[in-house]
N, CA and C of each residue as an Amber inpcrd file, in Angstrom:
protein
   237
  81.9580000  79.8610000 100.8850000  82.6710000  80.7830000 101.2090000
  82.4630000  81.2170000 102.7470000  83.4940000  81.6100000 103.3700000
  83.5790000  81.4260000 105.0470000  82.8000000  83.1450000 105.4840000
  82.0500000  82.6160000 106.6190000  81.5850000  83.9420000 107.0080000
  82.8640000  84.7800000 108.1050000  82.7180000  86.1250000 107.7800000
  83.5910000  86.6960000 108.9350000  82.9550000  87.1110000 109.7850000
  83.1650000  87.2770000 111.0640000  82.7090000  88.1810000 112.1700000
  82.9660000  89.4880000 112.1390000  82.0020000  90.3240000 112.4380000
  81.9400000  91.6500000 112.2190000  83.1720000  92.3080000 113.5510000
  84.0650000  93.2880000 113.1000000  84.5950000  93.2560000 113.8180000
  84.8020000  94.9780000 114.1890000  84.0170000  95.8130000 113.3880000
  84.0090000  97.4450000 113.7380000  82.8340000  97.7660000 112.9090000
  82.8790000  99.3290000 112.9060000  81.6300000  99.9470000 112.5640000
  80.3690000  99.9550000 113.3310000  79.4640000 100.3830000 112.3330000
  78.2710000 100.3720000 113.1430000  77.5970000  98.8840000 113.7660000
  76.9110000  98.8670000 114.6330000  76.3690000  97.8640000 115.1150000
  74.8010000  97.6160000 114.7160000  74.9370000  96.3310000 114.3230000
  73.6830000  95.9640000 113.2380000  72.1840000  96.7870000 114.2650000
  71.2920000  97.5610000 113.1220000  70.3300000  97.9020000 113.2830000
  70.3590000  99.4990000 113.7610000  71.6980000  99.7470000 113.8480000
  72.2200000 101.4550000 113.9440000  71.5640000 102.1170000 113.0940000
  71.0370000 103.3070000 112.9000000  70.6780000 103.8830000 111.7280000
  72.0420000 104.7480000 111.0390000  72.0540000 105.2180000 110.0100000
  73.0650000 106.0040000 109.2320000  72.6990000 107.0480000 109.9660000
  73.3690000 107.9810000 110.4120000  73.5950000 109.4520000 110.9550000
  73.4140000 110.3610000 109.6860000  74.1270000 109.8010000 108.6630000
  73.7710000 110.8530000 107.4700000  72.5460000 110.8620000 106.6790000
  71.9650000 109.2890000 106.5330000  70.4530000 109.3440000 106.1020000
  69.7290000 110.1620000 106.7720000  70.1110000 110.1030000 108.3170000
  68.5550000 110.4190000 109.2430000  68.7000000 111.8380000 108.9550000
  69.8120000 112.4860000 108.9730000  70.1440000 114.1870000 108.9430000
  69.3240000 114.5790000 107.5620000  69.4950000 113.8670000 106.5100000
  69.0090000 114.1080000 105.1010000  67.5340000 113.9930000 104.9130000
  67.1730000 113.0670000 105.6700000  65.3150000 112.8640000 105.5090000
  64.8900000 114.2660000 106.4840000  65.7370000 114.3330000 107.9690000
  65.1550000 115.5950000 108.4040000  65.1960000 116.9130000 107.9250000
  66.4580000 117.1160000 106.9140000  66.3110000 118.4150000 106.0940000
  65.6180000 118.1690000 105.1060000  64.8620000 117.2200000 104.0980000
  64.0040000 117.0440000 103.1910000  62.6020000 117.2280000 103.7300000
  62.4940000 116.8420000 105.0690000  61.2430000 117.0090000 105.7520000
  60.8960000 118.1660000 106.0600000  61.9090000 119.1630000 106.4060000
  61.6460000 120.2840000 106.6000000  61.5770000 121.5540000 105.4610000
  62.2710000 120.9650000 104.5740000  62.2100000 121.7100000 103.2270000
  60.7260000 121.6560000 102.5840000  60.3080000 120.2100000 102.5140000
  58.9340000 120.1520000 102.2720000  57.9170000 120.7780000 102.8860000
  58.0600000 120.7940000 104.2770000  56.8830000 121.4070000 104.9990000
  56.7740000 122.7800000 104.6320000  58.0330000 123.4800000 104.2500000
  58.0330000 124.7660000 104.1240000  57.4880000 125.2120000 102.6940000
  57.5010000 124.3860000 102.0970000  57.0470000 124.5720000 100.7100000
  55.7520000 124.4400000 100.7910000  55.1360000 123.4590000 101.1550000
  53.8970000 123.1170000 101.4440000  52.9430000 124.2970000 102.1830000
  53.6830000 125.0840000 103.1940000  52.9710000 126.2290000 103.4870000
  52.9540000 127.2860000 102.2720000  53.6850000 127.3160000 101.4400000
  53.8510000 128.2030000 100.1690000  53.1520000 127.9830000  99.0030000
  52.3800000 126.7030000  99.3480000  52.1220000 126.2050000  98.0700000
  50.6010000 127.0170000  97.4200000  49.9370000 127.4240000  98.4080000
  48.7100000 128.3310000  98.0010000  49.4360000 129.6270000  97.1710000
  50.1400000 130.2350000  97.4710000  50.8300000 131.3930000  97.1000000
  51.2390000 130.9600000  95.5820000  51.9120000 129.9280000  95.4530000
  52.4800000 129.6720000  94.1530000  51.3790000 129.2260000  93.3170000
  50.2920000 128.5830000  93.7070000  48.9150000 128.1200000  92.7710000
  48.4070000 129.2080000  92.2830000  48.3670000 130.5270000  93.2570000
  47.6240000 131.4690000  93.2400000  48.2390000 132.2740000  91.8870000
  49.4460000 132.2530000  91.8570000  50.3250000 132.5930000  90.7640000
  50.2340000 132.0720000  89.5700000  49.2720000 130.8930000  89.3850000
  49.6720000 130.4460000  88.0420000  48.2920000 130.7660000  87.2750000
  48.4570000 130.3400000  85.7570000  47.2620000 130.7070000  84.9560000
  46.1630000 129.2840000  85.6060000  45.0470000 129.5020000  85.4730000
  44.1950000 128.6700000  85.6350000  44.1410000 127.2470000  85.1790000
  44.4380000 126.8630000  83.9320000  44.7750000 125.4890000  83.5030000
  46.0770000 125.0200000  84.1560000  47.0360000 126.2190000  84.6100000
  48.1640000 125.3140000  84.8700000  47.8020000 124.9200000  86.4020000
  47.2010000 125.4820000  86.8050000  46.7100000 125.3590000  88.4680000
  45.7900000 124.1490000  88.3560000  45.1600000 123.9870000  87.8420000
  44.0700000 122.6650000  87.6820000  45.0570000 121.6820000  87.3720000
  46.1170000 121.3640000  86.2760000  46.8340000 120.5630000  86.1430000
  47.6580000 120.0300000  87.2660000  48.1580000 121.0400000  88.0390000
  48.8000000 120.3440000  89.1710000  48.3010000 119.9540000  90.2630000
  46.9460000 120.6990000  90.7250000  46.0870000 120.0160000  91.6960000
  45.9880000 118.5080000  90.9790000  45.3820000 118.3290000  89.8610000
  45.3680000 116.9730000  89.4520000  46.5780000 116.2080000  89.7270000
  47.6270000 116.3480000  89.3270000  48.8630000 115.5330000  89.8310000
  48.9530000 115.3870000  91.1600000  48.4200000 116.3180000  91.7920000
  48.7530000 116.1980000  93.7020000  47.5230000 115.6980000  94.2050000
  46.5530000 115.0730000  93.4970000  45.2740000 114.5340000  94.1510000
  45.8480000 113.0850000  94.7580000  46.2160000 112.2370000  94.1310000
  46.8780000 110.9570000  94.2170000  47.2500000 110.8480000  95.5340000
  48.0710000 112.0910000  95.9010000  48.8170000 111.7640000  97.1980000
  47.7380000 112.2210000  98.3420000  46.9340000 113.0000000  98.0050000
  45.8850000 113.5750000  99.1970000  44.7390000 112.6080000  99.3160000
  44.3690000 111.9000000  98.3910000  42.6970000 111.3200000  98.5670000
  43.2750000 110.1410000  98.0450000  42.9430000 108.5460000  98.4140000
  42.9580000 107.3860000  98.2120000  42.2190000 107.0570000  96.6050000
  43.1170000 106.1450000  96.1250000  42.1940000 105.7560000  94.7970000
  41.0150000 104.8520000  94.9830000  39.9570000 105.1780000  93.9510000
  38.6070000 104.6870000  94.0080000  38.6980000 103.3460000  93.2890000
  38.4700000 102.1620000  93.6860000  38.2880000 100.8810000  92.6210000
  36.7930000 100.5790000  92.1090000  36.8560000 100.2710000  91.1480000
  35.2880000 100.0800000  90.5430000  34.6310000  98.9760000  91.0420000
  33.6390000  98.8000000  92.0150000  32.6830000  97.7510000  92.7850000
  31.7970000  97.2480000  91.2790000  31.5640000  95.7640000  91.3980000
  30.7980000  95.3780000  90.4570000  30.1060000  94.4530000  91.6210000
  28.3950000  94.4900000  90.6400000  27.6480000  93.8420000  91.5800000
  27.5430000  92.3310000  90.9410000  27.6770000  91.4350000  91.4610000
  27.4710000  89.9960000  91.1360000  25.9020000  89.7150000  91.3740000
  25.5120000  88.6250000  90.8420000  24.1010000  87.9050000  90.9550000
  24.3300000  87.0760000  92.2360000  23.1020000  87.2860000  93.2950000
  23.1310000  86.5050000  94.4480000  24.1360000  87.0820000  95.2930000
  24.4860000  88.3070000  95.2450000  25.3970000  88.8780000  96.0890000
  24.1360000  89.8510000  97.2460000  24.2990000  90.2090000  98.4450000
  23.4120000  91.1540000  98.9700000  23.5370000  92.7060000  98.3460000
  22.6150000  93.3610000  98.2090000  22.7900000  94.6610000  97.7900000
  21.9880000  95.5460000  98.3320000  22.5480000  96.8510000  98.8770000
  21.7840000  97.9230000  99.6770000  21.1910000  97.4360000 101.0390000
  19.9810000  97.3130000 100.8970000  19.1090000  97.0640000 102.1690000
  19.2310000  95.4610000 102.6450000  19.8040000  94.9150000 101.7230000
  19.5330000  93.2090000 101.8800000  20.9310000  93.0090000 102.4700000
  21.5610000  93.6540000 103.0840000  22.6720000  93.1810000 103.6900000
  22.4510000  92.7520000 105.3060000
């Protein structure tokens, strides 16, 4: 298959204007909703509030991995 040279359109590496504008709009909408999040949560039943907080935790806190101790591995003050 013959390769063609680019003759028009955006230059390579030029960001898509529509995509950029959409990202900015979504970021602004999300920021506004985050400011109102406390009020939304206050209006919920305790069970629903806890359920939403648990669902949001992975976005705010890193996941913790289990750490196993193996024989002959330094531990505590042995480091």
